[in-house]
Backbone bond lengths (Angstrom), bond angles and torsions (degrees), N, CA, C in turn:
res aa  C-N    CA-C-N  psi(-1)  N-CA   C-N-CA  omega(-1)  CA-C   N-CA-C  phi
1 I - - - 1.466 - - 1.516 108.81 -
2 E 1.322 116.70 126.35 1.461 120.09 179.33 1.527 109.42 -95.91
3 V 1.318 115.19 120.97 1.463 121.66 179.21 1.520 108.93 -109.36
4 N 1.330 116.88 132.04 1.452 120.91 -178.52 1.526 109.57 -83.74
5 H 1.325 116.37 99.38 1.458 121.43 -179.53 1.527 110.48 -89.99
6 P 1.324 118.28 140.17 1.470 119.75 174.41 1.522 110.12 -71.13
7 A 1.318 116.05 158.81 1.467 119.80 178.77 1.523 109.74 -62.67
8 C 1.322 115.40 140.71 1.459 121.81 -179.88 1.527 109.10 -81.59
9 Q 1.332 116.48 129.64 1.461 120.90 -177.07 1.516 111.35 -82.01
10 S 1.322 117.25 132.65 1.460 121.38 178.18 1.522 110.61 -64.82
11 E 1.322 115.97 150.10 1.450 120.25 177.20 1.524 110.16 -81.31
12 T 1.333 114.44 149.65 1.455 120.37 178.18 1.527 109.85 -76.45
13 L 1.321 116.80 128.19 1.458 120.81 -179.23 1.526 109.90 -131.16
14 I 1.320 116.12 97.04 1.460 120.96 174.95 1.514 107.59 -127.84
15 E 1.318 117.06 112.36 1.459 121.96 -179.12 1.527 109.41 -127.19
16 T 1.334 115.50 145.53 1.462 118.63 -178.10 1.522 113.03 -130.90
17 G 1.320 117.25 -45.01 1.459 121.27 -169.50 1.517 115.09 -58.62
18 Q 1.325 117.06 -48.19 1.455 119.94 -176.04 1.522 112.04 -65.69
19 E 1.321 116.64 -25.93 1.465 120.29 -176.85 1.526 112.88 -92.23
20 T 1.329 117.41 -26.08 1.463 119.66 -172.21 1.524 114.06 -105.75
21 F 1.335 118.72 -23.76 1.459 120.65 175.38 1.527 107.99 -93.33
22 T 1.336 115.40 104.08 1.459 121.17 -175.84 1.524 110.11 -130.81
23 T 1.313 115.46 166.64 1.465 120.24 178.10 1.532 109.51 -67.04
24 I 1.339 115.47 157.86 1.464 120.57 -176.96 1.522 110.17 -120.39
25 A 1.339 115.75 158.50 1.468 121.22 178.80 1.521 111.99 -108.21
26 N 1.336 117.62 -14.17 1.465 121.01 -178.38 1.529 111.14 -61.09
27 D 1.322 115.93 137.54 1.467 120.77 -177.85 1.526 110.15 -82.59
28 L 1.333 115.69 80.31 1.455 122.38 -179.78 1.526 109.76 -113.18
29 P 1.330 117.68 154.78 1.467 120.10 177.36 1.529 111.24 -57.36
30 G 1.321 115.81 124.28 1.457 120.27 -179.97 1.513 114.35 88.24
31 R 1.340 117.54 11.37 1.464 119.50 -177.37 1.518 111.88 -57.76
32 K 1.322 117.45 -48.35 1.466 121.41 -178.34 1.522 110.47 -58.73
33 E 1.327 115.91 -46.16 1.458 120.41 -178.43 1.535 111.24 -67.31
34 Y 1.336 116.44 -37.98 1.464 119.96 178.44 1.529 110.70 -64.53
35 N 1.320 116.56 -43.78 1.460 119.71 179.26 1.529 111.48 -62.08
36 E 1.318 116.57 -32.82 1.461 119.53 176.12 1.529 110.47 -68.66
37 L 1.343 116.44 -36.57 1.469 119.83 175.12 1.528 110.79 -59.29
38 I 1.323 115.78 -41.63 1.459 120.28 179.97 1.525 110.53 -63.07
39 R 1.316 116.65 -41.90 1.467 119.76 179.77 1.530 110.70 -65.04
40 I 1.317 117.08 -40.62 1.465 120.71 177.67 1.533 109.79 -64.15
41 F 1.341 116.02 -40.69 1.468 121.38 178.02 1.524 111.41 -59.61
42 H 1.318 116.81 -45.54 1.466 120.14 -179.30 1.523 112.13 -66.74
43 R 1.313 116.97 -26.00 1.470 120.14 177.26 1.526 111.92 -83.65
44 G 1.326 116.76 -9.04 1.458 119.80 178.93 1.515 114.30 70.46
45 Q 1.322 117.22 29.09 1.469 121.81 179.10 1.535 108.05 -90.42
46 W 1.329 116.15 79.68 1.457 121.61 -166.81 1.525 113.73 -65.20
47 D 1.308 117.91 -44.75 1.469 119.72 -179.14 1.530 110.77 -63.48
48 K 1.319 115.64 -43.27 1.458 120.25 178.58 1.525 110.33 -65.09
49 L 1.320 116.72 -38.26 1.459 120.91 179.49 1.522 110.70 -63.54
50 E 1.321 117.40 -44.64 1.463 120.97 -178.50 1.526 110.72 -61.53
51 A 1.326 115.92 -45.03 1.466 119.81 179.48 1.522 111.18 -64.85
52 S 1.322 116.57 -39.09 1.466 120.90 -178.45 1.527 111.28 -70.31
53 M 1.332 117.73 -35.26 1.454 120.16 177.72 1.527 110.78 -67.52
54 E 1.313 117.06 -40.44 1.466 120.07 177.56 1.520 110.88 -63.04
55 L 1.326 116.48 -40.12 1.459 120.74 177.84 1.519 110.87 -64.78
56 F 1.340 116.74 -41.71 1.461 121.19 178.71 1.525 110.35 -59.72
57 E 1.318 117.18 -46.68 1.463 121.12 -177.14 1.525 112.61 -65.81
58 S 1.325 116.57 -29.66 1.463 119.19 178.21 1.528 112.08 -79.22
59 E 1.334 117.08 -29.16 1.462 120.79 -176.84 1.526 112.94 -89.65
60 F 1.318 118.19 -27.47 1.471 121.50 -174.47 1.528 109.38 -124.30
61 E 1.320 115.49 68.94 1.459 121.07 -176.12 1.523 112.66 -68.00
62 D 1.328 118.11 -25.48 1.458 121.22 -176.96 1.535 113.36 -108.30
63 S 1.312 116.91 5.36 1.461 119.30 -177.68 1.522 111.13 -73.92
64 P 1.344 117.74 135.19 1.475 120.46 175.58 1.529 112.50 -64.83
65 L 1.333 116.35 -13.09 1.462 120.01 179.70 1.529 112.72 -76.38
66 R 1.335 116.94 -7.48 1.464 119.65 177.19 1.540 110.54 -61.11
67 E 1.312 115.61 -33.26 1.468 119.32 177.58 1.524 110.82 -61.75
68 A 1.329 116.07 -47.36 1.464 120.29 179.67 1.525 111.06 -63.81
69 V 1.328 116.95 -37.20 1.468 120.73 179.46 1.526 110.06 -65.09
70 A 1.329 116.92 -38.83 1.466 120.24 179.01 1.526 110.84 -61.64
71 F 1.325 117.01 -42.83 1.468 120.01 178.72 1.528 111.25 -72.44
72 L 1.317 116.48 -32.40 1.461 119.99 176.27 1.527 110.26 -62.66
73 R 1.337 116.41 -38.96 1.469 119.74 177.72 1.536 110.34 -61.72
74 V 1.342 116.58 -46.01 1.463 119.78 178.74 1.533 110.41 -59.48
75 Q 1.333 115.47 -46.76 1.464 120.12 -179.78 1.524 111.10 -58.83
76 S 1.315 116.91 -45.17 1.463 120.63 -177.65 1.524 111.51 -66.44
77 L 1.337 117.12 -35.91 1.460 120.03 179.61 1.527 110.95 -66.04
78 F 1.329 117.01 -40.51 1.465 119.23 178.13 1.534 111.12 -72.88
79 D 1.321 117.08 -34.93 1.461 119.94 -179.10 1.524 112.33 -64.80
80 R 1.312 116.96 -30.36 1.470 119.07 -176.97 1.529 113.19 -89.65
81 L 1.331 118.01 -4.48 1.459 121.17 177.38 1.525 110.29 -72.01
82 E 1.303 117.07 130.67 1.460 121.01 179.11 1.527 111.65 -81.32
83 N 1.336 117.34 -37.24 1.455 121.56 179.39 1.524 109.44 -162.04
84 S 1.321 116.03 178.80 1.461 120.56 -176.15 1.523 113.13 -72.77
85 N 1.334 117.69 -8.92 1.467 121.26 177.72 1.523 112.33 -96.01
86 S 1.316 116.47 3.22 1.458 120.14 -178.88 1.534 110.63 -62.49
87 P 1.344 116.90 138.20 1.473 119.67 177.66 1.523 112.68 -64.27
88 K 1.324 117.54 -14.69 1.466 121.85 -178.33 1.533 112.91 -86.94
89 I 1.328 117.26 -4.08 1.463 118.58 -174.57 1.527 111.75 -66.35
90 K 1.335 117.65 -33.76 1.466 119.82 178.89 1.527 110.83 -65.14
91 E 1.336 116.20 -37.05 1.458 120.09 177.41 1.528 110.55 -64.63
92 A 1.331 116.28 -42.09 1.467 120.52 179.69 1.526 110.89 -64.75
93 E 1.321 117.11 -44.49 1.461 120.65 -178.94 1.530 111.39 -67.09
94 K 1.333 117.04 -36.67 1.467 120.64 177.23 1.523 110.44 -64.80
95 S 1.336 116.84 -44.76 1.455 121.10 178.46 1.525 110.79 -61.62
96 L 1.326 116.23 -38.30 1.464 121.38 177.95 1.526 110.86 -62.13
97 R 1.325 117.21 -48.61 1.470 120.97 -179.17 1.527 111.46 -61.95
98 E 1.327 116.72 -44.24 1.462 120.59 -178.30 1.523 111.24 -65.51
99 T 1.314 116.80 -39.57 1.464 120.39 -178.97 1.522 111.55 -69.48
100 L 1.318 117.30 -41.67 1.470 120.22 177.86 1.523 111.32 -66.75
101 L 1.323 116.71 -31.03 1.466 120.50 177.34 1.522 110.67 -68.31
102 L 1.342 116.45 -38.98 1.462 121.06 -179.84 1.527 112.49 -75.16
103 Y 1.345 116.55 -38.72 1.471 120.84 -173.91 1.542 110.35 -129.83
104 P 1.313 118.15 64.72 1.474 120.05 -175.45 1.530 113.92 -67.04
105 R 1.326 117.56 -22.21 1.464 120.74 -177.88 1.533 112.68 -108.20
106 S 1.302 115.75 15.09 1.470 119.80 -178.33 1.528 111.63 -63.63
107 K 1.316 114.96 147.38 1.465 120.42 175.47 1.529 111.99 -69.44
108 L 1.328 115.80 -12.23 1.466 119.96 179.98 1.529 112.60 -89.03
109 V 1.332 117.77 -6.73 1.464 120.62 179.53 1.529 112.13 -57.37
110 P 1.349 119.87 -45.45 1.470 119.18 -179.88 1.529 112.97 -60.20
111 I 1.331 117.17 -32.96 1.471 119.94 179.29 1.521 110.39 -64.49
112 I 1.333 115.66 -44.14 1.454 119.34 -179.77 1.528 110.79 -69.74
113 Q 1.325 117.39 -34.97 1.461 119.51 175.18 1.528 110.31 -59.98
114 A 1.329 116.58 -42.86 1.460 120.41 178.40 1.523 111.02 -64.86
115 T 1.336 117.10 -40.02 1.455 121.28 -179.92 1.521 111.70 -62.87
116 V 1.329 116.56 -47.67 1.462 120.66 -178.92 1.533 110.36 -68.77
117 G 1.331 116.88 -40.12 1.463 120.05 176.84 1.517 111.37 -60.00
118 A 1.326 116.49 -41.85 1.465 121.09 179.11 1.526 111.13 -66.97
119 F 1.329 116.81 -37.43 1.469 120.74 178.57 1.525 110.56 -63.73
120 W 1.323 116.85 -46.77 1.467 120.25 178.47 1.528 110.88 -63.66
121 L 1.320 116.56 -39.67 1.462 120.57 178.54 1.525 110.67 -61.77
122 K 1.313 116.58 -46.47 1.461 122.00 -178.79 1.521 111.82 -61.76
123 N 1.336 116.34 -30.61 1.462 120.67 -176.24 1.526 113.42 -100.53
124 G 1.325 116.24 16.56 1.451 120.10 172.07 1.510 115.52 79.26
125 M 1.320 117.76 12.59 1.470 121.27 179.51 1.534 107.61 -95.25
126 Y 1.333 114.92 67.63 1.455 121.40 -167.26 1.528 113.57 -67.89
127 A 1.319 117.63 -38.27 1.458 119.82 -178.86 1.527 111.15 -64.09
128 Q 1.347 116.15 -44.41 1.471 119.97 178.48 1.519 111.05 -64.38
129 S 1.334 115.70 -42.56 1.459 120.49 -179.77 1.522 111.16 -63.65
130 L 1.323 116.21 -44.32 1.464 120.77 179.57 1.523 110.82 -60.55
131 A 1.326 116.72 -43.60 1.463 120.53 -179.65 1.526 111.26 -62.68
132 L 1.333 116.81 -40.52 1.461 120.55 -178.15 1.524 111.41 -70.55
133 F 1.336 117.17 -44.95 1.463 119.56 178.87 1.534 110.99 -64.17
134 T 1.326 117.19 -36.73 1.460 120.70 178.68 1.524 110.95 -65.40
135 A 1.335 115.84 -44.15 1.469 120.12 178.53 1.524 110.82 -64.15
136 A 1.340 117.03 -41.97 1.465 120.85 -179.57 1.523 111.27 -63.26
137 R 1.321 116.81 -40.36 1.470 119.79 178.63 1.520 111.15 -63.72
138 Q 1.323 116.75 -39.97 1.460 120.81 -179.75 1.525 112.37 -71.48
139 E 1.335 116.38 -37.73 1.461 120.69 -177.28 1.524 113.17 -77.24
140 H 1.338 116.83 -26.87 1.474 120.62 -175.27 1.542 109.88 -131.15
141 P 1.325 117.61 65.10 1.467 120.18 -174.41 1.523 114.79 -66.47
142 F 1.330 117.78 -19.02 1.469 119.67 -177.64 1.529 112.33 -114.68
143 H 1.317 116.57 12.83 1.461 120.39 -179.78 1.528 110.45 -74.99
144 P 1.339 117.94 148.01 1.472 120.23 177.84 1.528 114.12 -56.81
145 L 1.341 117.57 -22.91 1.462 120.81 179.23 1.531 112.38 -89.18
146 H 1.317 117.88 8.30 1.458 120.61 -177.50 1.527 111.55 -56.32
147 C 1.325 117.08 -41.10 1.468 120.31 179.65 1.527 111.51 -66.61
148 L 1.321 116.50 -35.15 1.456 119.48 177.15 1.524 110.25 -66.03
149 F 1.344 117.18 -39.37 1.463 120.01 176.02 1.530 110.05 -60.11
150 Q 1.328 116.29 -43.81 1.467 120.37 179.76 1.524 110.72 -63.23
151 F 1.328 116.79 -40.34 1.460 120.27 178.78 1.530 110.16 -65.40
152 G 1.345 116.75 -39.67 1.455 120.53 177.77 1.514 112.03 -61.80
153 I 1.328 116.69 -40.59 1.463 121.20 176.53 1.528 109.89 -61.47
154 A 1.321 116.33 -46.11 1.464 120.99 -178.88 1.531 111.48 -62.52
155 E 1.331 116.57 -42.77 1.467 120.89 179.80 1.523 110.94 -61.15
156 N 1.323 116.21 -44.39 1.460 119.14 179.65 1.526 111.30 -66.12
157 N 1.324 117.14 -39.94 1.468 119.78 174.56 1.524 110.28 -57.08
158 Y 1.316 115.89 -45.01 1.464 122.00 -177.95 1.530 110.91 -62.64
159 L 1.327 116.82 -47.37 1.461 120.84 -176.09 1.524 112.66 -75.83
160 L 1.327 116.99 -18.17 1.463 121.43 173.26 1.532 111.36 -88.41
161 N 1.343 115.79 5.93 1.477 122.60 -179.27 1.522 112.55 62.96
162 E 1.318 116.61 25.84 1.462 121.51 173.50 1.531 107.00 -92.06
163 H 1.323 115.63 73.32 1.455 121.05 -166.28 1.519 114.09 -67.83
164 D 1.317 117.96 -36.59 1.464 119.31 178.39 1.525 110.96 -64.77
165 A 1.337 116.22 -43.90 1.465 120.46 177.84 1.527 110.48 -65.66
166 A 1.346 116.24 -37.29 1.463 120.62 179.59 1.524 111.16 -63.08
167 K 1.332 116.62 -44.92 1.465 120.22 179.26 1.522 111.03 -60.18
168 K 1.318 115.78 -44.33 1.462 120.18 179.69 1.522 110.73 -62.07
169 S 1.330 117.22 -43.30 1.467 121.41 -178.48 1.520 111.44 -69.07
170 F 1.331 117.11 -42.25 1.468 119.85 179.75 1.534 110.92 -66.52
171 R 1.323 117.00 -37.32 1.472 119.43 176.89 1.526 110.57 -63.67
172 A 1.336 116.36 -35.95 1.466 119.58 177.40 1.524 110.51 -62.84
173 V 1.327 116.98 -37.49 1.469 120.75 177.11 1.521 110.35 -63.50
174 T 1.333 116.94 -46.67 1.466 119.91 -177.78 1.522 112.53 -65.83
175 Q 1.329 117.59 -28.09 1.463 121.42 -175.80 1.520 113.80 -90.03
176 K 1.342 117.37 -28.89 1.455 119.90 -170.65 1.524 114.84 -115.49
177 C 1.320 118.04 -9.60 1.467 120.28 -174.16 1.520 111.75 -104.94
178 N 1.330 114.48 150.67 1.464 120.98 179.11 1.523 113.04 -109.11
179 N 1.333 117.33 -3.84 1.454 120.86 -179.88 1.533 109.39 -75.73
180 P 1.347 118.70 110.28 1.473 120.64 -174.72 1.527 113.37 -58.89
181 R 1.324 116.79 -35.56 1.463 120.01 -179.08 1.524 111.11 -66.60
182 L 1.341 117.48 -44.68 1.451 120.78 179.86 1.532 111.34 -69.36
183 V 1.326 116.74 -40.18 1.462 120.36 179.62 1.527 110.51 -63.47
184 T 1.333 116.14 -43.12 1.470 119.85 178.49 1.523 110.50 -64.03
185 G 1.336 116.64 -42.08 1.458 120.32 178.08 1.517 111.98 -61.53
186 A 1.335 116.81 -39.88 1.464 120.85 178.62 1.532 110.64 -65.84
187 K 1.317 117.14 -42.46 1.462 120.45 178.89 1.524 111.26 -64.03
188 L 1.327 116.79 -36.96 1.462 120.32 177.42 1.525 111.31 -64.74
189 R 1.337 115.89 -42.32 1.457 119.18 178.40 1.544 110.85 -61.84
190 L 1.316 117.30 -39.92 1.457 120.35 178.77 1.523 110.92 -63.33
191 V 1.331 116.40 -37.68 1.459 120.26 175.77 1.521 110.29 -64.98
192 E 1.342 116.57 -45.21 1.462 120.79 -179.44 1.530 111.24 -61.28
193 L 1.312 116.83 -34.98 1.463 120.38 178.02 1.528 111.87 -68.00
194 D 1.334 116.53 -25.71 1.467 120.60 -179.10 1.529 113.18 -89.25
195 F 1.332 117.81 -17.16 1.465 121.10 -175.22 1.533 113.22 -55.40
196 P 1.348 119.60 -46.82 1.473 118.41 -177.52 1.532 113.56 -62.03
197 K 1.325 117.75 -28.58 1.462 121.41 -175.61 1.524 112.65 -91.12
198 N 1.310 117.11 -39.06 1.464 120.27 -174.86 1.526 109.37 -147.10
199 Q 1.319 116.43 86.33 1.458 120.54 -175.93 1.522 112.30 -65.06
200 K 1.304 117.85 -36.48 1.461 120.76 -178.81 1.527 110.61 -64.08
201 E 1.324 116.87 -51.25 1.463 120.30 -178.50 1.530 110.96 -66.04
202 A 1.342 116.45 -40.35 1.465 120.29 179.40 1.525 110.72 -65.77
203 G 1.326 116.77 -41.41 1.465 120.21 179.19 1.517 111.94 -63.76
204 E 1.317 117.10 -42.03 1.467 120.91 178.73 1.529 110.54 -66.30
205 G 1.340 116.22 -37.71 1.465 119.65 176.64 1.516 111.61 -65.49
206 L 1.332 116.27 -38.50 1.457 120.84 177.98 1.522 110.91 -65.39
207 E 1.326 116.77 -39.31 1.460 120.44 178.33 1.528 110.86 -64.34
208 R 1.311 118.26 -41.92 1.467 121.40 177.97 1.524 110.61 -63.00
209 L 1.318 115.77 -40.13 1.465 119.70 179.28 1.523 110.77 -65.35
210 Y 1.325 116.98 -39.35 1.460 120.13 178.22 1.526 110.83 -63.47
211 L 1.313 117.05 -41.49 1.464 120.54 -178.37 1.531 111.74 -62.81
212 S 1.334 117.13 -30.34 1.463 120.19 -178.58 1.530 112.78 -93.24
213 E 1.342 117.60 -24.66 1.468 120.68 -174.96 1.527 111.13 -134.56
214 S 1.316 117.23 44.78 1.472 120.28 -174.56 1.524 112.59 -62.61
215 N 1.333 118.28 -37.95 1.470 120.25 -178.31 1.522 111.64 -65.34
216 I 1.324 116.72 -45.05 1.465 120.64 -179.77 1.526 110.43 -65.34
217 I 1.317 117.19 -43.87 1.463 120.74 -178.85 1.518 110.93 -64.29
218 T 1.328 117.47 -45.16 1.462 120.65 -178.77 1.521 111.58 -63.06
219 R 1.325 116.70 -37.53 1.455 119.39 -176.17 1.526 113.24 -83.21
220 F 1.324 117.00 -42.33 1.464 119.55 -170.77 1.527 115.01 -109.48
221 Y 1.329 117.54 -23.14 1.465 120.22 -176.67 1.529 111.21 -132.07
222 P 1.327 117.83 59.19 1.473 120.55 -174.77 1.529 113.83 -63.98
223 E 1.337 118.10 -20.02 1.471 119.75 178.24 1.526 111.03 -59.35
224 A 1.331 116.25 -28.42 1.466 119.72 177.69 1.525 111.21 -64.34
225 L 1.327 116.95 -30.85 1.469 120.49 177.50 1.526 110.51 -65.89
226 Y 1.338 115.85 -39.76 1.463 120.42 176.35 1.528 110.19 -61.60
227 N 1.325 115.87 -46.10 1.463 119.56 -179.58 1.527 111.46 -62.03
228 L 1.323 116.30 -37.36 1.463 119.46 176.96 1.525 111.15 -66.44
229 G 1.333 115.74 -38.57 1.463 119.52 176.57 1.517 111.53 -60.50
230 E 1.329 117.41 -43.29 1.462 122.32 177.66 1.533 111.29 -64.33
231 F 1.331 115.09 -43.79 1.459 120.25 -179.29 1.527 111.00 -60.91
232 K 1.315 115.72 -45.53 1.469 119.83 179.80 1.524 111.56 -67.97
233 F 1.322 117.09 -35.52 1.468 120.94 179.82 1.534 110.49 -63.52
234 K 1.337 116.30 -43.67 1.457 120.75 -179.60 1.526 111.85 -65.20
235 R 1.336 115.93 -25.35 1.473 120.19 177.74 1.526 111.45 -91.06
236 K 1.338 114.45 6.20 1.472 122.25 179.74 1.531 113.08 61.77
237 E 1.325 115.57 26.92 1.464 121.42 173.72 1.536 106.63 -94.29
238 F 1.327 115.14 73.97 1.460 121.26 -166.42 1.532 113.45 -68.68
239 K 1.299 117.70 -35.69 1.455 120.34 179.09 1.528 110.34 -64.14
240 S 1.330 115.92 -45.31 1.455 120.61 178.42 1.528 110.61 -67.36
241 S 1.332 116.50 -38.28 1.460 120.96 177.99 1.524 110.75 -60.71
242 K 1.321 116.87 -45.47 1.465 121.02 179.19 1.523 110.94 -61.04
243 F 1.321 116.73 -38.93 1.464 120.61 178.69 1.520 111.03 -59.02
244 F 1.337 117.19 -48.27 1.460 120.13 -176.58 1.528 111.94 -70.19
245 F 1.319 117.11 -37.46 1.466 118.79 176.68 1.527 111.01 -65.20
246 T 1.320 116.17 -38.47 1.470 120.39 177.91 1.518 110.79 -65.92
247 E 1.339 117.15 -42.67 1.461 121.42 176.95 1.527 111.06 -61.17
248 Y 1.323 116.12 -39.21 1.466 120.30 178.81 1.527 110.43 -62.92
249 L 1.321 116.81 -47.41 1.465 120.39 -179.74 1.526 111.42 -63.78
250 N 1.327 116.07 -40.63 1.470 119.36 179.26 1.526 111.63 -65.25
251 S 1.326 116.60 -37.46 1.477 119.52 -178.85 1.528 110.86 -65.07
252 K 1.325 116.91 -30.18 1.467 120.58 -179.32 1.526 111.74 -75.69
253 K 1.315 116.70 -15.35 1.468 120.67 179.84 1.513 112.78 -90.29
254 K 1.346 116.75 -18.07 1.458 120.44 -173.02 1.526 111.72 -87.51
255 P 1.320 118.88 124.69 1.475 121.77 178.00 1.519 111.11 -82.93
256 F 1.346 117.80 72.90 1.479 121.93 -176.58 1.524 109.73 -59.58
């Protein structure tokens, strides 16, 4: 029995903390201890991290790394939130306000803007997320996260069903960004926007994208594998269809 399934929508993937909070080599007071905080953060040992940050702040009152620790605390609080109904969200928002008040011109502000924008996006608060990503793009036009801000704007446009604005924003990502993961995600969204109107052309475009970016798609956008399986099935290319469906199922089993 052939059932006409709609195209599967890719999941939103915007992450900042694990990629931007890294160990440092500069010989600053507390460097060793700060680098250990980063390692604890990457392991997700939240209770240990909180205790270690408090110890750092008491031992290194004059270290310039206190600024980074303050933003690390904000990042960790948002990273451990499961959803917008979490009882810990007030603590995270309070820490955010206090840190921005202390360091309003910090170079780490754009990172936290991206983190909070991504959190709101993930939890369906699209209007707030769109406003924050738009402000961040305007305030930091030359920041390394500029492309991520643009992608965040495009994602919110897409999820708010503002499809014309979404297409324009996603095309800007594909034309101006060098991040392969974001560019691939933008190209996938453009394909998904075309599926309802022209399944044949969209399916062929998706296949070409898979051939050039199979590793990124398999790891970060496995829903595209499902869509390829459906596309091949409808064309009665059953061997190829089985391959993509199998790849999709396998990708869901892997703890990347």
